[in-house]
PDB file with one MODEL, atoms N, CA, C and O in Angstrom:
MODEL        1
ATOM      1  N   UNK A   1     110.686  13.173  -1.365  1.00  0.00           N
ATOM      2  CA  UNK A   1     109.448  13.860  -1.941  1.00  0.00           C
ATOM      3  C   UNK A   1     109.345  12.787  -3.340  1.00  0.00           C
ATOM      4  O   UNK A   1     108.738  13.145  -4.350  1.00  0.00           O
ATOM      5  N   UNK A   2     109.759  11.966  -3.275  1.00  0.00           N
ATOM      6  CA  UNK A   2     109.571  11.120  -4.522  1.00  0.00           C
ATOM      7  C   UNK A   2     109.675  11.467  -5.932  1.00  0.00           C
ATOM      8  O   UNK A   2     109.233  10.810  -6.875  1.00  0.00           O
ATOM      9  N   UNK A   3     110.377  12.694  -5.981  1.00  0.00           N
ATOM     10  CA  UNK A   3     110.722  13.258  -7.372  1.00  0.00           C
ATOM     11  C   UNK A   3     111.664  12.373  -8.132  1.00  0.00           C
ATOM     12  O   UNK A   3     112.703  11.965  -7.614  1.00  0.00           O
ATOM     13  N   UNK A   4     111.293  12.061  -9.410  1.00  0.00           N
ATOM     14  CA  UNK A   4     112.230  11.039 -10.108  1.00  0.00           C
ATOM     15  C   UNK A   4     113.702  11.511 -10.017  1.00  0.00           C
ATOM     16  O   UNK A   4     114.522  10.595  -9.951  1.00  0.00           O
ATOM     17  N   UNK A   5     114.108  12.575 -10.004  1.00  0.00           N
ATOM     18  CA  UNK A   5     115.289  13.119 -10.289  1.00  0.00           C
ATOM     19  C   UNK A   5     116.129  12.681  -8.885  1.00  0.00           C
ATOM     20  O   UNK A   5     117.340  12.464  -8.860  1.00  0.00           O
ATOM     21  N   UNK A   6     115.299  12.608  -7.826  1.00  0.00           N
ATOM     22  CA  UNK A   6     115.949  12.122  -6.595  1.00  0.00           C
ATOM     23  C   UNK A   6     116.062  10.799  -6.044  1.00  0.00           C
ATOM     24  O   UNK A   6     116.693  10.372  -5.077  1.00  0.00           O
ATOM     25  N   UNK A   7     115.027  10.047  -7.192  1.00  0.00           N
ATOM     26  CA  UNK A   7     114.924   8.486  -6.772  1.00  0.00           C
ATOM     27  C   UNK A   7     115.534   7.623  -7.708  1.00  0.00           C
ATOM     28  O   UNK A   7     115.814   6.471  -7.376  1.00  0.00           O
ATOM     29  N   UNK A   8     115.780   8.067  -8.883  1.00  0.00           N
ATOM     30  CA  UNK A   8     116.170   7.537  -9.763  1.00  0.00           C
ATOM     31  C   UNK A   8     117.362   6.307  -9.291  1.00  0.00           C
ATOM     32  O   UNK A   8     117.939   6.459  -8.214  1.00  0.00           O
ATOM     33  N   UNK A   9     117.623   5.316 -10.008  1.00  0.00           N
ATOM     34  CA  UNK A   9     118.666   4.522  -9.820  1.00  0.00           C
ATOM     35  C   UNK A   9     120.123   5.118  -9.717  1.00  0.00           C
ATOM     36  O   UNK A   9     120.767   4.757  -8.732  1.00  0.00           O
ATOM     37  N   UNK A  10     120.679   5.915 -10.536  1.00  0.00           N
ATOM     38  CA  UNK A  10     121.948   6.517 -10.486  1.00  0.00           C
ATOM     39  C   UNK A  10     121.872   7.350  -9.355  1.00  0.00           C
ATOM     40  O   UNK A  10     122.839   7.156  -8.620  1.00  0.00           O
ATOM     41  N   UNK A  11     121.200   8.086  -8.991  1.00  0.00           N
ATOM     42  CA  UNK A  11     121.204   8.970  -7.661  1.00  0.00           C
ATOM     43  C   UNK A  11     121.123   7.996  -6.624  1.00  0.00           C
ATOM     44  O   UNK A  11     122.032   8.238  -5.829  1.00  0.00           O
ATOM     45  N   UNK A  12     120.511   7.084  -6.290  1.00  0.00           N
ATOM     46  CA  UNK A  12     120.409   6.061  -5.329  1.00  0.00           C
ATOM     47  C   UNK A  12     121.542   5.604  -5.256  1.00  0.00           C
ATOM     48  O   UNK A  12     122.031   5.725  -4.133  1.00  0.00           O
ATOM     49  N   UNK A  13     122.292   5.028  -6.141  1.00  0.00           N
ATOM     50  CA  UNK A  13     123.657   4.377  -6.298  1.00  0.00           C
ATOM     51  C   UNK A  13     124.806   5.453  -5.798  1.00  0.00           C
ATOM     52  O   UNK A  13     125.694   5.138  -5.006  1.00  0.00           O
ATOM     53  N   UNK A  14     124.675   6.641  -6.317  1.00  0.00           N
ATOM     54  CA  UNK A  14     125.760   7.579  -5.806  1.00  0.00           C
ATOM     55  C   UNK A  14     125.545   8.043  -4.681  1.00  0.00           C
ATOM     56  O   UNK A  14     126.508   8.536  -4.095  1.00  0.00           O
ATOM     57  N   UNK A  15     124.321   8.037  -4.071  1.00  0.00           N
ATOM     58  CA  UNK A  15     124.282   8.471  -2.405  1.00  0.00           C
ATOM     59  C   UNK A  15     124.903   7.214  -1.761  1.00  0.00           C
ATOM     60  O   UNK A  15     125.854   7.376  -0.998  1.00  0.00           O
ATOM     61  N   UNK A  16     124.521   6.199  -1.966  1.00  0.00           N
ATOM     62  CA  UNK A  16     125.144   4.778  -1.380  1.00  0.00           C
ATOM     63  C   UNK A  16     126.541   4.892  -1.526  1.00  0.00           C
ATOM     64  O   UNK A  16     127.229   4.897  -0.506  1.00  0.00           O
ATOM     65  N   UNK A  17     127.077   4.987  -2.660  1.00  0.00           N
ATOM     66  CA  UNK A  17     128.737   5.001  -2.738  1.00  0.00           C
ATOM     67  C   UNK A  17     129.331   6.266  -1.863  1.00  0.00           C
ATOM     68  O   UNK A  17     130.429   6.056  -1.348  1.00  0.00           O
ATOM     69  N   UNK A  18     128.787   7.431  -1.659  1.00  0.00           N
ATOM     70  CA  UNK A  18     128.929   8.405  -0.868  1.00  0.00           C
ATOM     71  C   UNK A  18     128.899   8.440   0.538  1.00  0.00           C
ATOM     72  O   UNK A  18     129.435   9.257   1.287  1.00  0.00           O
ATOM     73  N   UNK A  19     128.114   7.323   0.846  1.00  0.00           N
ATOM     74  CA  UNK A  19     127.846   6.955   2.289  1.00  0.00           C
ATOM     75  C   UNK A  19     127.047   7.773   3.017  1.00  0.00           C
ATOM     76  O   UNK A  19     127.202   7.904   4.231  1.00  0.00           O
ATOM     77  N   UNK A  20     125.894   8.548   2.165  1.00  0.00           N
ATOM     78  CA  UNK A  20     125.103   9.455   2.864  1.00  0.00           C
ATOM     79  C   UNK A  20     123.833   8.762   3.473  1.00  0.00           C
ATOM     80  O   UNK A  20     123.198   7.904   2.859  1.00  0.00           O
ATOM     81  N   UNK A  21     123.554   9.155   4.584  1.00  0.00           N
ATOM     82  CA  UNK A  21     122.228   8.455   5.051  1.00  0.00           C
ATOM     83  C   UNK A  21     121.034   9.085   4.479  1.00  0.00           C
ATOM     84  O   UNK A  21     121.192  10.224   4.040  1.00  0.00           O
ATOM     85  N   UNK A  22     120.015   8.623   4.411  1.00  0.00           N
ATOM     86  CA  UNK A  22     118.714   9.009   3.714  1.00  0.00           C
ATOM     87  C   UNK A  22     117.729   8.999   4.821  1.00  0.00           C
ATOM     88  O   UNK A  22     117.898   8.272   5.800  1.00  0.00           O
ATOM     89  N   UNK A  23     116.556   9.896   4.680  1.00  0.00           N
ATOM     90  CA  UNK A  23     115.434   9.719   5.683  1.00  0.00           C
ATOM     91  C   UNK A  23     114.262   9.651   5.120  1.00  0.00           C
ATOM     92  O   UNK A  23     113.948  10.650   4.473  1.00  0.00           O
ATOM     93  N   UNK A  24     113.451   8.720   5.163  1.00  0.00           N
ATOM     94  CA  UNK A  24     112.187   8.301   4.402  1.00  0.00           C
ATOM     95  C   UNK A  24     111.350   9.307   5.115  1.00  0.00           C
ATOM     96  O   UNK A  24     111.379   9.377   6.343  1.00  0.00           O
ATOM     97  N   UNK A  25     110.529  10.169   4.314  1.00  0.00           N
ATOM     98  CA  UNK A  25     109.489  10.906   5.055  1.00  0.00           C
ATOM     99  C   UNK A  25     108.320  10.872   4.147  1.00  0.00           C
ATOM    100  O   UNK A  25     108.484  11.228   2.980  1.00  0.00           O
ATOM    101  N   UNK A  26     107.076  10.456   4.587  1.00  0.00           N
ATOM    102  CA  UNK A  26     105.839  10.439   3.864  1.00  0.00           C
ATOM    103  C   UNK A  26     105.656  12.048   3.361  1.00  0.00           C
ATOM    104  O   UNK A  26     106.117  13.072   3.866  1.00  0.00           O
ATOM    105  N   UNK A  27     104.920  11.890   2.331  1.00  0.00           N
ATOM    106  CA  UNK A  27     104.627  13.039   1.615  1.00  0.00           C
ATOM    107  C   UNK A  27     103.434  13.720   2.246  1.00  0.00           C
ATOM    108  O   UNK A  27     103.130  14.893   2.031  1.00  0.00           O
ATOM    109  N   UNK A  28     102.755  12.855   3.077  1.00  0.00           N
ATOM    110  CA  UNK A  28     101.420  13.295   3.906  1.00  0.00           C
ATOM    111  C   UNK A  28     102.018  13.663   5.215  1.00  0.00           C
ATOM    112  O   UNK A  28     101.183  14.016   6.049  1.00  0.00           O
ATOM    113  N   UNK A  29     103.487  13.669   5.674  1.00  0.00           N
ATOM    114  CA  UNK A  29     103.549  14.276   6.852  1.00  0.00           C
ATOM    115  C   UNK A  29     104.942  15.340   6.598  1.00  0.00           C
ATOM    116  O   UNK A  29     106.117  14.979   6.545  1.00  0.00           O
ATOM    117  N   UNK A  30     104.482  16.549   6.481  1.00  0.00           N
ATOM    118  CA  UNK A  30     105.401  17.714   6.176  1.00  0.00           C
ATOM    119  C   UNK A  30     106.021  17.926   7.616  1.00  0.00           C
ATOM    120  O   UNK A  30     107.171  18.357   7.696  1.00  0.00           O
ATOM    121  N   UNK A  31     105.419  17.687   8.562  1.00  0.00           N
ATOM    122  CA  UNK A  31     105.922  18.100   9.703  1.00  0.00           C
ATOM    123  C   UNK A  31     107.118  17.476  10.131  1.00  0.00           C
ATOM    124  O   UNK A  31     107.907  17.980  10.930  1.00  0.00           O
ATOM    125  N   UNK A  32     107.266  16.124   9.465  1.00  0.00           N
ATOM    126  CA  UNK A  32     108.662  15.356   9.766  1.00  0.00           C
ATOM    127  C   UNK A  32     109.696  15.738   8.965  1.00  0.00           C
ATOM    128  O   UNK A  32     110.786  15.192   9.142  1.00  0.00           O
ATOM    129  N   UNK A  33     109.555  16.671   8.014  1.00  0.00           N
ATOM    130  CA  UNK A  33     110.543  16.980   6.988  1.00  0.00           C
ATOM    131  C   UNK A  33     111.160  18.338   7.583  1.00  0.00           C
ATOM    132  O   UNK A  33     110.511  19.384   7.537  1.00  0.00           O
ATOM    133  N   UNK A  34     112.482  18.269   8.160  1.00  0.00           N
ATOM    134  CA  UNK A  34     113.058  19.544   8.602  1.00  0.00           C
ATOM    135  C   UNK A  34     112.959  20.706   7.790  1.00  0.00           C
ATOM    136  O   UNK A  34     112.733  21.782   8.343  1.00  0.00           O
ATOM    137  N   UNK A  35     113.125  20.631   6.284  1.00  0.00           N
ATOM    138  CA  UNK A  35     113.141  21.738   5.585  1.00  0.00           C
ATOM    139  C   UNK A  35     111.867  22.498   5.740  1.00  0.00           C
ATOM    140  O   UNK A  35     111.851  23.721   5.600  1.00  0.00           O
ATOM    141  N   UNK A  36     110.724  21.760   6.046  1.00  0.00           N
ATOM    142  CA  UNK A  36     109.468  22.694   6.165  1.00  0.00           C
ATOM    143  C   UNK A  36     109.549  23.468   7.254  1.00  0.00           C
ATOM    144  O   UNK A  36     108.964  24.546   7.144  1.00  0.00           O
ATOM    145  N   UNK A  37     110.198  23.218   8.475  1.00  0.00           N
ATOM    146  CA  UNK A  37     110.196  24.042   9.576  1.00  0.00           C
ATOM    147  C   UNK A  37     111.228  25.270   9.040  1.00  0.00           C
ATOM    148  O   UNK A  37     110.897  26.419   9.334  1.00  0.00           O
ATOM    149  N   UNK A  38     112.233  25.104   8.412  1.00  0.00           N
ATOM    150  CA  UNK A  38     113.124  26.212   7.919  1.00  0.00           C
ATOM    151  C   UNK A  38     112.225  27.207   7.080  1.00  0.00           C
ATOM    152  O   UNK A  38     112.117  28.371   7.466  1.00  0.00           O
ATOM    153  N   UNK A  39     111.624  26.800   6.015  1.00  0.00           N
ATOM    154  CA  UNK A  39     110.611  27.456   5.192  1.00  0.00           C
ATOM    155  C   UNK A  39     109.725  28.397   6.084  1.00  0.00           C
ATOM    156  O   UNK A  39     109.651  29.611   5.893  1.00  0.00           O
ATOM    157  N   UNK A  40     109.019  27.681   7.138  1.00  0.00           N
ATOM    158  CA  UNK A  40     108.200  28.416   8.010  1.00  0.00           C
ATOM    159  C   UNK A  40     108.826  29.381   8.587  1.00  0.00           C
ATOM    160  O   UNK A  40     108.302  30.490   8.483  1.00  0.00           O
ATOM    161  N   UNK A  41     110.163  29.262   9.388  1.00  0.00           N
ATOM    162  CA  UNK A  41     110.793  30.111  10.050  1.00  0.00           C
ATOM    163  C   UNK A  41     111.299  31.324   9.024  1.00  0.00           C
ATOM    164  O   UNK A  41     111.290  32.460   9.498  1.00  0.00           O
ATOM    165  N   UNK A  42     111.641  31.189   7.954  1.00  0.00           N
ATOM    166  CA  UNK A  42     112.111  32.271   6.946  1.00  0.00           C
ATOM    167  C   UNK A  42     110.789  33.092   6.676  1.00  0.00           C
ATOM    168  O   UNK A  42     110.871  34.320   6.665  1.00  0.00           O
ATOM    169  N   UNK A  43     109.581  32.477   6.459  1.00  0.00           N
ATOM    170  CA  UNK A  43     108.348  33.301   5.944  1.00  0.00           C
ATOM    171  C   UNK A  43     108.087  34.178   7.123  1.00  0.00           C
ATOM    172  O   UNK A  43     107.774  35.349   6.906  1.00  0.00           O
ATOM    173  N   UNK A  44     108.183  33.728   8.373  1.00  0.00           N
ATOM    174  CA  UNK A  44     107.843  34.314   9.587  1.00  0.00           C
ATOM    175  C   UNK A  44     108.569  35.388   9.557  1.00  0.00           C
ATOM    176  O   UNK A  44     108.000  36.479   9.576  1.00  0.00           O
ATOM    177  N   UNK A  45     110.062  35.298   9.500  1.00  0.00           N
ATOM    178  CA  UNK A  45     111.093  36.230   9.647  1.00  0.00           C
ATOM    179  C   UNK A  45     110.989  37.397   8.580  1.00  0.00           C
ATOM    180  O   UNK A  45     111.092  38.583   8.894  1.00  0.00           O
ATOM    181  N   UNK A  46     110.795  36.988   7.411  1.00  0.00           N
ATOM    182  CA  UNK A  46     110.440  37.955   6.192  1.00  0.00           C
ATOM    183  C   UNK A  46     109.171  38.753   6.561  1.00  0.00           C
ATOM    184  O   UNK A  46     109.163  39.958   6.310  1.00  0.00           O
ATOM    185  N   UNK A  47     108.167  38.210   7.101  1.00  0.00           N
ATOM    186  CA  UNK A  47     107.098  38.986   7.471  1.00  0.00           C
ATOM    187  C   UNK A  47     107.020  40.116   8.513  1.00  0.00           C
ATOM    188  O   UNK A  47     106.227  41.053   8.600  1.00  0.00           O
ATOM    189  N   UNK A  48     108.123  39.743   9.322  1.00  0.00           N
ATOM    190  CA  UNK A  48     108.406  40.777  10.147  1.00  0.00           C
ATOM    191  C   UNK A  48     108.960  42.379   9.467  1.00  0.00           C
ATOM    192  O   UNK A  48     108.796  43.485   9.983  1.00  0.00           O
ATOM    193  N   UNK A  49     109.540  42.101   8.366  1.00  0.00           N
ATOM    194  CA  UNK A  49     109.914  43.513   7.758  1.00  0.00           C
ATOM    195  C   UNK A  49     108.681  44.464   7.091  1.00  0.00           C
ATOM    196  O   UNK A  49     107.749  44.071   6.390  1.00  0.00           O
ATOM    197  N   UNK A  50     108.905  45.497   7.423  1.00  0.00           N
ATOM    198  CA  UNK A  50     107.807  46.388   6.803  1.00  0.00           C
ATOM    199  C   UNK A  50     108.100  46.462   5.322  1.00  0.00           C
ATOM    200  O   UNK A  50     107.190  46.508   4.494  1.00  0.00           O
ATOM    201  N   UNK A  51     109.320  46.474   5.014  1.00  0.00           N
ATOM    202  CA  UNK A  51     109.738  46.648   3.462  1.00  0.00           C
ATOM    203  C   UNK A  51     110.523  45.470   3.125  1.00  0.00           C
ATOM    204  O   UNK A  51     111.497  45.208   3.829  1.00  0.00           O
ATOM    205  N   UNK A  52     110.211  44.697   2.098  1.00  0.00           N
ATOM    206  CA  UNK A  52     110.766  43.728   1.520  1.00  0.00           C
ATOM    207  C   UNK A  52     112.173  44.033   1.296  1.00  0.00           C
ATOM    208  O   UNK A  52     112.453  45.096   0.744  1.00  0.00           O
ATOM    209  N   UNK A  53     113.188  43.144   1.696  1.00  0.00           N
ATOM    210  CA  UNK A  53     114.629  43.394   1.248  1.00  0.00           C
ATOM    211  C   UNK A  53     114.863  43.337  -0.238  1.00  0.00           C
ATOM    212  O   UNK A  53     114.355  42.599  -1.082  1.00  0.00           O
ATOM    213  N   UNK A  54     115.889  44.437  -0.366  1.00  0.00           N
ATOM    214  CA  UNK A  54     116.372  44.715  -1.888  1.00  0.00           C
ATOM    215  C   UNK A  54     117.421  43.771  -2.385  1.00  0.00           C
ATOM    216  O   UNK A  54     117.613  43.767  -3.600  1.00  0.00           O
ATOM    217  N   UNK A  55     118.050  43.060  -1.717  1.00  0.00           N
ATOM    218  CA  UNK A  55     118.940  42.089  -2.445  1.00  0.00           C
ATOM    219  C   UNK A  55     119.417  41.219  -0.999  1.00  0.00           C
ATOM    220  O   UNK A  55     118.932  41.201   0.132  1.00  0.00           O
ATOM    221  N   UNK A  56     120.507  40.575  -1.566  1.00  0.00           N
ATOM    222  CA  UNK A  56     121.014  39.576  -0.643  1.00  0.00           C
ATOM    223  C   UNK A  56     121.685  40.288   0.449  1.00  0.00           C
ATOM    224  O   UNK A  56     121.446  39.816   1.560  1.00  0.00           O
ATOM    225  N   UNK A  57     122.366  41.175   0.419  1.00  0.00           N
ATOM    226  CA  UNK A  57     122.829  42.137   1.497  1.00  0.00           C
ATOM    227  C   UNK A  57     121.918  42.528   2.641  1.00  0.00           C
ATOM    228  O   UNK A  57     122.357  42.836   3.749  1.00  0.00           O
ATOM    229  N   UNK A  58     120.663  42.503   2.337  1.00  0.00           N
ATOM    230  CA  UNK A  58     119.586  43.081   3.219  1.00  0.00           C
ATOM    231  C   UNK A  58     119.258  41.711   3.816  1.00  0.00           C
ATOM    232  O   UNK A  58     119.194  41.710   5.046  1.00  0.00           O
ATOM    233  N   UNK A  59     119.052  40.617   3.241  1.00  0.00           N
ATOM    234  CA  UNK A  59     118.520  39.397   3.577  1.00  0.00           C
ATOM    235  C   UNK A  59     119.622  39.064   4.952  1.00  0.00           C
ATOM    236  O   UNK A  59     119.511  38.020   5.593  1.00  0.00           O
TER     237      UNK A  59
ENDMDL
END
């Protein structure tokens, strides 16, 4: 997402040291970003409830 806290030199170095793989996604292609599918799924599931959950236990 090109947020400076995710792309600064220290973060890039740390990710490289930890041997994390990264995936480059265009900001204009949210369909390629897996988290966007998760948010959509959660939104649909929450919409199924007639009454919103009152806390973490009900989620």
